C-alpha positions as CSV (number, residue, x, y, z in Angstrom):
1,X,-0.1,-0.1,0.0
2,X,1.5,3.4,-1.0
3,X,2.0,5.8,1.8
4,X,0.0,8.9,1.8
5,X,1.4,12.4,1.7
6,X,1.6,14.3,5.0
7,X,0.7,17.7,3.4
8,X,-3.0,17.3,3.9
9,X,-2.4,16.5,7.5
10,X,-0.2,19.4,8.2
11,X,-2.6,21.9,6.5
12,X,-5.5,20.7,9.0
13,X,-3.0,20.7,12.1
14,X,-1.9,24.4,11.1
15,X,-5.7,25.5,10.2
16,X,-6.6,24.2,13.8
17,X,-3.7,26.0,15.4
18,X,-4.7,29.2,13.8
19,X,-8.3,28.9,14.9
20,X,-7.3,27.9,18.4
21,X,-5.2,30.8,18.8
22,X,-7.6,33.5,17.2
23,X,-5.7,33.8,14.2
24,X,-7.0,33.9,10.6
25,X,-5.8,30.7,8.7
26,X,-4.9,31.7,4.8
27,X,-3.8,29.5,2.2
28,X,-1.9,30.6,-1.0
29,X,-2.8,28.4,-4.0
30,X,-1.1,27.9,-7.3
31,X,-4.1,28.1,-9.8
32,X,-4.3,25.3,-12.3
33,X,-7.1,23.7,-14.5
34,X,-8.1,21.5,-11.5
35,X,-8.6,24.7,-9.3
36,X,-12.3,26.3,-8.9
37,X,-11.8,29.9,-7.9
38,X,-13.1,33.2,-8.9
39,X,-10.7,34.2,-11.8
40,X,-10.8,37.9,-10.9
41,X,-8.7,37.6,-7.8
42,X,-6.1,35.6,-9.5
43,X,-2.6,37.4,-9.3
44,X,0.3,35.7,-11.1
45,X,-1.4,32.4,-11.2
46,X,-1.9,32.5,-7.7
47,X,-4.6,33.2,-5.4
48,X,-4.6,33.9,-1.5
49,X,-7.8,32.6,0.3
50,X,-9.0,33.1,4.0
51,X,-10.3,29.9,5.3
52,X,-11.2,30.9,8.6
53,X,-14.5,29.7,10.1
54,X,-16.2,33.3,9.7
55,X,-15.0,33.4,5.9
56,X,-16.3,30.1,5.0
57,X,-19.1,27.7,5.0
58,X,-19.1,23.8,4.7
59,X,-15.3,24.0,4.6
60,X,-14.0,20.4,4.2
61,X,-10.2,19.9,4.3
62,X,-9.7,16.4,3.0
63,X,-6.7,14.1,1.8
64,X,-7.0,15.3,-1.9
65,X,-8.6,18.5,-2.0
66,X,-10.3,21.6,0.2
67,X,-13.7,22.5,-0.6
68,X,-15.6,25.3,0.9
69,X,-18.2,28.2,0.1
70,X,-17.4,31.6,0.4
71,X,-18.8,35.2,-0.4
72,X,-17.7,37.1,-3.1
73,X,-19.2,40.6,-3.6
74,X,-22.2,39.2,-1.6
75,X,-22.5,36.4,-4.1
76,X,-21.8,32.8,-2.7
77,X,-19.3,30.9,-4.6
78,X,-18.2,27.2,-4.1
79,X,-14.5,26.8,-4.2
80,X,-12.6,23.7,-5.1
81,X,-8.5,23.5,-4.4
82,X,-6.6,20.5,-4.9
83,X,-4.3,19.5,-1.9
84,X,-1.4,19.5,-4.6
85,X,-2.1,23.1,-5.6
86,X,-1.6,24.8,-2.0
87,X,1.7,26.6,-1.7
88,X,1.5,27.6,1.9
89,X,-1.1,28.0,5.0
90,X,-0.3,30.9,7.7
91,X,-1.9,32.8,10.0
92,X,-2.6,36.2,8.3
93,X,-1.6,38.2,11.7
94,X,1.9,36.6,12.2
95,X,2.9,34.9,9.2
96,X,3.6,32.0,11.3
97,X,2.7,28.7,9.0
98,X,4.3,26.3,6.6
99,X,5.3,26.4,2.7
100,X,4.8,23.4,0.4
101,X,6.0,22.0,-2.9
102,X,3.4,22.4,-5.7
103,X,2.7,19.2,-7.0
104,X,2.0,19.6,-11.0
105,X,-0.8,17.6,-12.4
106,X,-2.1,17.1,-8.9
107,X,-4.9,14.6,-8.4
108,X,-8.5,15.7,-7.9
109,X,-11.1,16.9,-10.0
110,X,-13.7,19.3,-9.5
111,X,-16.2,17.3,-11.6
112,X,-16.2,14.7,-9.2
113,X,-16.7,16.8,-6.1
114,X,-20.0,17.9,-4.4
115,X,-19.5,21.4,-5.9
116,X,-19.7,20.5,-9.6
117,X,-17.1,20.7,-12.3
118,X,-15.2,23.4,-14.3
119,X,-12.0,25.0,-13.5
120,X,-10.7,28.5,-12.8
121,X,-12.4,29.7,-15.7
122,X,-15.8,28.5,-15.2
123,X,-16.1,30.6,-11.8
124,X,-18.0,34.0,-12.3
125,X,-15.5,36.8,-11.6
126,X,-16.6,39.4,-8.8
127,X,-15.1,42.5,-7.5
128,X,-14.0,43.4,-4.1
129,X,-14.4,40.1,-2.5
130,X,-14.2,39.3,1.2
131,X,-12.9,35.8,1.3
132,X,-9.8,36.0,-0.5
133,X,-7.0,38.6,0.4
134,X,-4.0,39.3,-1.5
135,X,-0.5,40.7,-0.7
136,X,-0.1,44.0,-2.4
137,X,1.5,43.6,-5.8
138,X,4.0,46.2,-6.6
139,X,5.3,45.5,-10.0
140,X,7.8,48.4,-10.0
141,X,9.6,47.0,-7.1
142,X,12.2,44.5,-8.5
143,X,12.4,42.6,-5.3
144,X,8.6,42.5,-3.9
145,X,8.1,41.5,-0.3
146,X,6.6,38.0,0.4
147,X,4.9,36.6,3.4
148,X,7.4,35.3,5.8
149,X,6.8,31.7,6.9
150,X,8.1,30.5,10.2
151,X,8.7,27.0,11.5
152,X,6.0,26.2,14.3
153,X,7.4,24.3,17.1
């Protein structure tokens, strides 16, 4: 029997740690054809999503995917993120969290999930989303500042 990845377990553990300490858990995702997120909020092929209990509904962090509902400009959207596409999970307030390698061709298919099919292109674009938060991008800055991830002990 093949050994399962530790990545979904670490994501669930850090999500619980953030919640227990009153922090806002966020994930950064590499968007691909298997990822179902609002395309209007994708920056440089990535999106940062708030997966805290106040920002999500029906959050399920499974071994193959993260599925939940979030509101964008007052409209509920279904989101689907393959575990392999998660780049990092961290606390918005402190930056404490963990980064991961992106798995290319990650398993998981939105068409087989409870939220229906489609990829990033099928979600309706919305403005001023309440669920995703994004680091300010400064294209003129040659060395943009990235979130600092620290080791959680």
